[in-house]
C-alpha positions as a LaTeX table, in Angstrom:
\begin{tabular}{lrrr}
\hline
Residue & $x$ (\AA) & $y$ (\AA) & $z$ (\AA) \\
\hline
Unk1 & $-30.85$ & $-66.05$ & $-31.39$ \\
Unk2 & $-28.33$ & $-63.41$ & $-32.34$ \\
Unk3 & $-26.13$ & $-64.06$ & $-35.37$ \\
Unk4 & $-23.05$ & $-64.51$ & $-33.17$ \\
Unk5 & $-24.62$ & $-67.40$ & $-31.26$ \\
Unk6 & $-25.97$ & $-69.01$ & $-34.42$ \\
Unk7 & $-22.51$ & $-68.73$ & $-36.05$ \\
Unk8 & $-20.87$ & $-70.35$ & $-33.02$ \\
Unk9 & $-23.40$ & $-73.19$ & $-32.81$ \\
Unk10 & $-23.18$ & $-74.01$ & $-36.54$ \\
Unk11 & $-19.37$ & $-73.85$ & $-36.52$ \\
Unk12 & $-19.12$ & $-75.98$ & $-33.39$ \\
Unk13 & $-21.40$ & $-78.62$ & $-34.87$ \\
Unk14 & $-19.33$ & $-78.60$ & $-38.10$ \\
Unk15 & $-16.08$ & $-78.87$ & $-36.08$ \\
Unk16 & $-14.94$ & $-75.54$ & $-37.57$ \\
Unk17 & $-12.85$ & $-74.18$ & $-34.70$ \\
Unk18 & $-11.58$ & $-71.12$ & $-36.57$ \\
Unk19 & $-15.10$ & $-69.87$ & $-37.32$ \\
Unk20 & $-16.37$ & $-70.77$ & $-33.84$ \\
Unk21 & $-13.60$ & $-68.69$ & $-32.26$ \\
Unk22 & $-14.69$ & $-65.59$ & $-34.21$ \\
Unk23 & $-17.87$ & $-65.54$ & $-32.10$ \\
Unk24 & $-15.98$ & $-64.95$ & $-28.82$ \\
Unk25 & $-14.43$ & $-61.87$ & $-27.22$ \\
Unk26 & $-10.65$ & $-62.07$ & $-26.78$ \\
Unk27 & $-11.05$ & $-62.55$ & $-23.01$ \\
Unk28 & $-14.07$ & $-64.88$ & $-23.14$ \\
Unk29 & $-14.59$ & $-67.77$ & $-20.75$ \\
Unk30 & $-16.22$ & $-71.14$ & $-21.37$ \\
Unk31 & $-17.27$ & $-73.45$ & $-18.55$ \\
Unk32 & $-18.02$ & $-77.03$ & $-19.60$ \\
Unk33 & $-18.06$ & $-80.23$ & $-17.58$ \\
Unk34 & $-16.90$ & $-78.36$ & $-14.48$ \\
Unk35 & $-13.81$ & $-76.85$ & $-16.15$ \\
Unk36 & $-13.30$ & $-73.23$ & $-17.18$ \\
Unk37 & $-11.33$ & $-72.14$ & $-20.25$ \\
Unk38 & $-10.33$ & $-68.51$ & $-20.69$ \\
Unk39 & $-9.05$ & $-66.75$ & $-23.80$ \\
Unk40 & $-8.83$ & $-67.76$ & $-27.44$ \\
Unk41 & $-6.03$ & $-70.33$ & $-27.03$ \\
Unk42 & $-7.73$ & $-72.25$ & $-24.22$ \\
Unk43 & $-11.16$ & $-72.06$ & $-25.89$ \\
Unk44 & $-9.66$ & $-73.27$ & $-29.19$ \\
Unk45 & $-8.09$ & $-76.26$ & $-27.44$ \\
Unk46 & $-11.42$ & $-77.02$ & $-25.75$ \\
Unk47 & $-13.26$ & $-76.80$ & $-29.11$ \\
Unk48 & $-10.75$ & $-79.09$ & $-30.82$ \\
Unk49 & $-10.90$ & $-81.66$ & $-28.00$ \\
Unk50 & $-14.70$ & $-81.63$ & $-27.80$ \\
Unk51 & $-14.91$ & $-82.10$ & $-31.58$ \\
Unk52 & $-12.78$ & $-85.25$ & $-31.53$ \\
Unk53 & $-13.37$ & $-86.81$ & $-28.10$ \\
Unk54 & $-16.82$ & $-88.29$ & $-28.87$ \\
Unk55 & $-19.16$ & $-88.83$ & $-31.79$ \\
Unk56 & $-22.65$ & $-87.47$ & $-31.24$ \\
Unk57 & $-25.69$ & $-85.89$ & $-32.80$ \\
Unk58 & $-27.03$ & $-82.61$ & $-31.53$ \\
Unk59 & $-30.56$ & $-81.22$ & $-31.79$ \\
Unk60 & $-31.62$ & $-77.74$ & $-30.70$ \\
Unk61 & $-34.76$ & $-78.19$ & $-28.59$ \\
Unk62 & $-35.24$ & $-74.69$ & $-27.13$ \\
Unk63 & $-33.80$ & $-71.20$ & $-27.51$ \\
Unk64 & $-34.70$ & $-68.06$ & $-25.60$ \\
Unk65 & $-33.50$ & $-64.66$ & $-24.54$ \\
Unk66 & $-33.38$ & $-64.20$ & $-20.77$ \\
Unk67 & $-32.39$ & $-60.51$ & $-20.74$ \\
Unk68 & $-30.66$ & $-57.94$ & $-22.95$ \\
Unk69 & $-27.31$ & $-59.80$ & $-23.04$ \\
Unk70 & $-28.17$ & $-63.38$ & $-22.03$ \\
Unk71 & $-29.54$ & $-66.27$ & $-24.05$ \\
Unk72 & $-30.10$ & $-69.96$ & $-23.37$ \\
Unk73 & $-30.06$ & $-72.67$ & $-26.04$ \\
Unk74 & $-30.99$ & $-76.19$ & $-24.98$ \\
Unk75 & $-29.61$ & $-79.10$ & $-26.99$ \\
Unk76 & $-30.32$ & $-82.82$ & $-26.92$ \\
Unk77 & $-27.18$ & $-84.89$ & $-27.56$ \\
Unk78 & $-26.96$ & $-88.60$ & $-28.32$ \\
Unk79 & $-23.67$ & $-90.39$ & $-28.89$ \\
Unk80 & $-20.86$ & $-92.55$ & $-27.60$ \\
Unk81 & $-20.10$ & $-90.43$ & $-24.51$ \\
Unk82 & $-20.81$ & $-91.76$ & $-20.98$ \\
Unk83 & $-24.58$ & $-92.09$ & $-20.56$ \\
Unk84 & $-25.22$ & $-91.82$ & $-24.30$ \\
Unk85 & $-27.90$ & $-89.10$ & $-24.02$ \\
Unk86 & $-28.06$ & $-85.72$ & $-22.36$ \\
Unk87 & $-29.89$ & $-82.41$ & $-22.54$ \\
Unk88 & $-27.48$ & $-79.50$ & $-22.14$ \\
Unk89 & $-28.18$ & $-75.82$ & $-21.53$ \\
Unk90 & $-25.80$ & $-73.49$ & $-23.35$ \\
Unk91 & $-25.98$ & $-70.21$ & $-21.40$ \\
Unk92 & $-24.52$ & $-67.31$ & $-23.38$ \\
Unk93 & $-23.61$ & $-63.83$ & $-22.16$ \\
Unk94 & $-22.83$ & $-61.32$ & $-24.91$ \\
Unk95 & $-20.69$ & $-58.19$ & $-24.88$ \\
Unk96 & $-20.48$ & $-55.95$ & $-27.93$ \\
Unk97 & $-22.32$ & $-58.62$ & $-29.97$ \\
Unk98 & $-19.74$ & $-61.32$ & $-29.17$ \\
Unk99 & $-19.82$ & $-64.19$ & $-26.66$ \\
Unk100 & $-18.17$ & $-63.08$ & $-23.44$ \\
Unk101 & $-19.18$ & $-66.13$ & $-21.40$ \\
Unk102 & $-20.57$ & $-69.55$ & $-22.19$ \\
Unk103 & $-21.63$ & $-72.00$ & $-19.51$ \\
Unk104 & $-22.68$ & $-75.49$ & $-20.60$ \\
Unk105 & $-24.47$ & $-77.66$ & $-18.04$ \\
Unk106 & $-27.25$ & $-80.24$ & $-17.76$ \\
\hline
\end{tabular}
């Protein structure tokens, strides 16, 4: 995985919103749970909410490059969210070595 993605994933897991935001382009979009967030302000609010809404553990189970700008990281989460367990695919698109788009889905 590129450094940008690794930095985002580590910061997100540590609930470090400021560092996580440095991995995104200024016009980035994140789609999670059927909602899309665009730009640093909206993504920062999403990161802060996701860090406090539930308590969970996260384990990276797979990571791969799908083409020159796209990567997929699969995580297994267990916690106090509805269902208690889920495998999520984090689909990253990079532009100029930063995350331009992130789509999170089962």
